[in-house]
Steps between C-alpha positions, in 0.01 A plus 500: 500500500871538579712190552840461662800367317583159655824469695684172431642364825797263471579481873388204710277729709263783408444735795181707503440784746234775514677707232482215248142409592358853484609600149247607240467331269572182698863393488558193283776244546615197302663219700590135446359188664692452826531870580395609850283811540539675838241760598588710807259767623617713794308577817240776468373768737184388683224447399635420151642162406586289197309189402700182444625505138324245281561342160216478248615152390646254752571261211755751365636658821476272803504645851815414693428728798264788575368692796441835661670688781354660813629839383291495182760355266464183294717264297480215254743275318397321182681255272436494126400141417342522153475738203214750510395853590421592861400812689645546848273732697464652846298778656582771750191585700376658821377239747285661768152459637307693395680520161712812458376561145845520342535359150649152468817514291550198271860429405600243242762378255465268203749212474547289188671166564683333211648152480 
């Protein structure tokens, strides 16, 4: 199974957008405790929309702010509070009734937090 080469981030903020979240294999980043991770997902064409980005471990990346937009976009801001490995994930799906049958696209990045 292919793996991505981790990108070491020295800036105070790591910004993730659809391009970073949709890579295969999943993009991997290394950040320090205290770093802020901003996830910005743009509005989509109806009936598609992004889910609110989530962290797989709130004890490593705490949520500072998150939400979705009426136009189908979503955002989240996390702060690295402890060492560990976390996956940040979101989906882009069709929301209609009855369901449109389109595949749900999972997008994610792996973040390693170091002290």
